[in-house]
C-alpha positions as CSV (number, residue, x, y, z in Angstrom):
1,M,276.2,74.3,153.0
2,A,272.7,75.2,151.9
3,D,270.1,76.3,154.4
4,R,267.7,73.8,155.9
5,P,264.7,74.0,158.2
6,Y,265.1,74.0,162.0
7,T,264.4,70.3,162.6
8,L,262.9,68.8,165.7
9,L,262.4,65.1,166.2
10,S,259.4,64.0,168.3
11,C,259.1,60.5,169.6
12,S,257.5,58.4,172.4
13,V,259.1,55.2,173.7
14,S,258.7,52.7,176.4
15,I,261.2,52.6,179.3
16,D,263.2,50.1,177.4
17,G,263.3,52.2,174.2
18,Y,260.6,50.6,172.0
19,L,258.2,52.4,169.6
20,D,255.6,49.6,169.5
21,G,254.8,46.2,171.0
22,G,255.8,44.0,168.0
23,T,252.2,43.2,167.1
24,E,249.6,44.6,164.7
25,K,247.9,46.3,167.6
26,R,249.0,49.9,168.1
27,L,250.8,50.6,171.3
28,L,249.7,53.7,173.1
29,L,252.8,55.3,174.7
30,S,251.5,58.8,175.4
31,N,248.6,60.2,177.3
32,D,246.0,62.9,176.6
33,A,248.0,65.7,178.2
34,D,251.1,64.9,176.1
35,L,249.1,64.5,172.9
36,D,247.8,68.0,173.4
37,R,251.4,69.2,173.9
38,V,252.4,67.5,170.6
39,D,249.4,69.2,168.9
40,A,250.7,72.5,170.2
41,V,254.2,71.8,168.8
42,R,252.7,70.7,165.4
43,A,250.9,74.1,165.3
44,T,254.2,75.9,165.4
45,C,255.7,74.0,162.5
46,D,255.6,74.5,158.7
47,A,255.8,70.7,157.9
48,I,255.4,67.3,159.5
49,L,257.4,64.3,158.2
50,V,256.9,60.6,158.8
51,G,258.3,57.6,156.9
52,A,256.2,55.5,154.5
53,A,256.2,52.6,157.0
54,T,254.4,54.9,159.5
55,V,251.9,55.9,156.9
56,R,251.1,52.2,156.3
57,K,251.2,51.0,159.8
58,D,249.7,53.8,161.8
59,N,247.7,55.6,159.1
60,P,248.1,59.0,160.8
61,R,246.1,62.1,159.9
62,L,249.0,64.5,160.8
63,L,246.7,67.5,161.4
64,V,246.5,70.1,164.1
65,R,243.6,68.9,166.2
66,A,242.6,71.9,168.4
67,P,240.3,74.3,166.6
68,Q,241.8,77.3,168.3
69,R,245.3,76.4,167.1
70,R,244.0,75.9,163.6
71,D,242.2,79.3,163.7
72,K,245.4,81.0,165.0
73,R,247.4,79.6,162.1
74,V,244.7,80.8,159.6
75,A,244.8,84.2,161.2
76,C,248.5,84.4,160.5
77,G,247.9,83.6,156.8
78,L,248.9,79.9,157.1
79,Q,247.0,76.7,156.3
80,P,245.2,75.2,159.3
81,S,247.8,72.4,159.5
82,P,251.4,72.1,158.3
83,I,252.5,70.5,155.0
84,K,252.6,66.7,155.2
85,V,255.8,65.0,154.1
86,T,256.7,61.3,153.7
87,V,259.6,59.4,152.3
88,T,259.4,56.2,150.3
89,G,261.8,54.0,148.4
90,C,259.2,52.2,146.2
91,G,256.2,54.5,146.2
92,Q,253.8,51.8,147.3
93,L,251.4,54.0,149.3
94,D,247.7,53.7,149.4
95,T,246.0,56.9,148.0
96,C,243.2,56.3,150.5
97,A,245.6,56.6,153.5
98,K,244.6,59.5,155.8
99,F,248.0,61.1,155.0
100,F,246.5,61.9,151.6
101,T,242.7,62.2,152.4
102,A,242.6,64.1,155.7
103,G,242.9,67.9,155.5
104,D,243.5,70.3,152.6
105,T,247.1,71.0,153.3
106,E,249.9,70.3,150.8
107,K,251.3,66.7,150.7
108,L,254.9,66.0,149.5
109,V,256.2,62.5,148.8
110,Y,260.0,62.2,148.5
111,C,260.7,59.1,146.4
112,A,263.8,57.3,145.4
113,S,264.9,58.2,141.9
114,P,264.2,54.8,140.2
115,A,260.6,54.8,141.3
116,V,259.7,58.5,140.7
117,V,257.9,58.1,137.3
118,E,255.7,55.2,138.5
119,T,255.0,56.9,141.8
120,R,253.9,60.1,140.1
121,E,251.5,58.0,138.0
122,R,250.1,56.5,141.1
123,L,250.1,59.4,143.6
124,G,250.3,62.5,141.3
125,S,246.6,63.3,141.8
126,V,246.9,63.4,145.6
127,A,250.4,64.7,146.3
128,T,253.5,66.3,144.8
129,V,256.1,63.6,144.2
130,V,259.7,64.8,144.5
131,D,262.9,63.0,143.3
132,G,264.8,62.5,146.6
133,G,267.9,60.7,145.2
134,E,268.9,57.0,145.3
135,P,268.5,56.3,148.1
136,V,266.5,59.3,149.3
137,D,269.0,61.7,150.9
138,M,267.7,63.5,154.0
139,R,270.0,66.5,153.5
140,R,268.8,66.9,149.9
141,L,265.2,66.6,151.2
142,S,265.8,69.1,154.0
143,E,267.3,71.7,151.6
144,D,264.4,71.2,149.1
145,L,261.9,71.8,151.9
146,Y,263.7,75.0,152.9
147,V,263.4,76.2,149.3
148,R,259.7,75.5,149.5
149,G,259.4,77.8,152.4
150,V,259.6,75.3,155.3
151,Q,261.6,76.9,158.1
152,R,260.5,74.6,160.9
153,L,260.2,70.8,160.3
154,M,258.8,68.3,162.8
155,V,259.9,64.6,162.3
156,E,257.4,62.3,164.0
157,G,258.9,58.9,163.0
158,G,259.3,56.2,162.6
159,G,262.6,54.7,163.7
160,M,264.2,54.7,160.3
161,M,263.5,58.4,159.8
162,H,264.8,59.3,163.2
163,T,267.9,57.3,162.5
164,Q,268.6,58.9,159.2
165,F,268.1,62.5,160.5
166,L,270.3,61.9,163.5
167,T,273.1,60.1,161.8
168,A,273.2,62.8,159.1
169,D,273.5,65.4,161.9
170,L,270.3,67.2,160.6
171,A,268.5,67.4,163.9
172,D,268.5,70.5,166.0
173,E,266.3,69.2,168.8
174,L,265.0,65.9,170.1
175,Q,261.7,65.7,172.1
176,L,261.7,62.2,173.7
177,V,258.7,61.1,175.8
178,V,259.2,58.1,178.0
179,A,256.1,56.0,178.9
180,P,256.0,54.2,182.3
181,F,256.2,50.6,181.2
182,F,258.4,48.0,179.4
183,V,257.8,46.2,176.1
184,G,260.4,43.5,176.5
185,D,260.1,42.2,172.9
186,S,263.3,42.3,170.8
187,G,261.1,41.9,167.7
188,A,259.5,45.3,168.3
189,R,260.7,48.5,166.6
190,R,263.3,50.5,168.5
191,F,263.5,54.3,168.7
192,V,266.6,54.1,166.3
193,S,268.5,51.4,164.5
194,D,272.2,50.9,164.2
195,G,274.3,53.8,162.9
196,R,277.1,56.2,163.5
197,F,275.6,59.0,165.6
198,P,277.2,62.4,166.3
199,W,276.5,61.9,170.0
200,H,278.4,59.3,171.9
201,P,280.3,58.9,175.2
202,E,282.9,61.5,174.1
203,R,280.3,63.9,172.8
204,R,277.2,63.9,175.0
205,A,274.0,65.6,173.9
206,M,272.8,68.5,176.1
207,L,269.7,67.8,178.1
208,A,267.9,71.1,178.0
209,E,264.6,70.3,179.7
210,V,262.9,67.6,181.8
211,R,259.1,67.9,182.2
212,R,256.7,65.6,184.0
213,I,253.4,65.3,182.1
214,E,251.1,63.2,184.3
215,D,252.6,59.7,184.0
216,V,255.1,60.3,181.2
217,V,258.3,62.4,181.2
218,L,259.4,64.7,178.4
219,L,263.2,64.9,177.7
220,R,264.3,67.7,175.4
221,Y,267.8,67.5,174.0
222,A,269.6,70.3,172.3
223,L,271.4,68.7,169.3
224,S,272.8,71.8,167.6
225,A,273.8,75.4,168.2
226,R,270.4,76.4,166.7
227,F,268.4,74.9,169.5
228,R,266.1,77.3,171.3
229,L,264.2,76.6,174.5
230,D,260.7,78.0,173.8
């Protein structure tokens, strides 16, 4: 099997496992202390990946926020923020999205094969569009990122991306933050969707760390033999 980056999944959910509240209003699941922790994790990574739905709905910047962390990366010969990566089936992404406009770091768009030509015409001036297969294959994507020098990949969502990396057994670590409230709306997005996961009642994931961060809790799960507790 070809090499791939060390891959950690980062996600915040409600007590009942939802990523949002099922409305257009963004649901704030984390707190300032945990957001700073996530920023510190970002600063240790070579690339950050989100799905196209997250780019459209949340419009994230995906940059390292703290100046001292950016400066430390630059001092090590790196860009201030990791490479940005997204995955799309149709290529219908707004070139004005913060994913493309915020920061000078490299942007990669992995696109399903049938839409590659059109997507390169639309996004080629703001990102590198890569043929990801039909549909986009996460193992192929991971191996391509490794060839591009990505040794540590952070997957920040959304639920479809988490599901695909987990069911393909491509995750080495899960950092799951639980917020102290319920959503209670079956129409809202869940942490993952249906699938055949490598971890089940007969093969339980290893809980490596539990950390209280003010009013949220961080659960770190070791999902492969490559896991390392930093």
